[in-house]
C-alpha positions, 0 to 999 in steps of 0.5 A: 500500500502506498503511503500518501503523504509521500508525494514525488512528481517526476518530470520527463522531457521526451522527443521522439522516444516511441515505444521505448517510453513504456519501459521507462513507465514500466521501471517507474512503476517497479521502482516506486509503486509500493514505496510511495505516491508519485505521478509523472509529467512527460513533456513533448515539444509537438503533437507529432512527437513519436512518443505521444501515441505511447503516452495517450495509451498509458494515460488511459491506464494510469491517471499518474501519467500526464503527457504535456505538450510544452509552449516555451520553445523547442528544446530539453531546457524549455521542456524542463521549465515547463515541466517545473511549472506543473508540479507541486512544491514538494520533491520533484525528480528529472528522468530522461526518456531514453530509458538511461537512468536507473530509476531504482535509485529514486526512493533513496533520493526521495528518502534523502529529501524527506531527511532535509536535503534540498538537493539530491542528485545521482550522476554517472560521472560520480564515484560509483555512477554508472551508465545504463541503457543508450546505444554504443555511439551515445555510450561512447560520447557519455564516456568521453565527456565523463573522462573530459570532465574528471580531468577538468 
């Protein structure tokens, strides 16, 4: 049973994720359903985004799924700004729509928030972090970025 006073809003910017978005949703359900109350805002730039039909289908099955077309201009930054305008005052998590985040960390991150942390961040570039999901090119570019950032 979900404890209703726990509330996590999740903002996910999407861009032509297609059917992959159902994996993200399933990972959210597995990670959060028996631990805390949550809802997810999937933010997209335009109605023809390939993610939209899958989001509409998920929304019909689960009222916690809230797909929204943003109107602040194209791009992930504007999608995030729009998403932040939709959420409540409490805990907010940002998750990528490409299924590259380990959503199993969300309950622990929420616990840190409840213990008084103002900001909780996980990163594949921090000690103990790792990259999950994505294709070989994306993974290689991410690894290169991590190497460069750690040398700075």
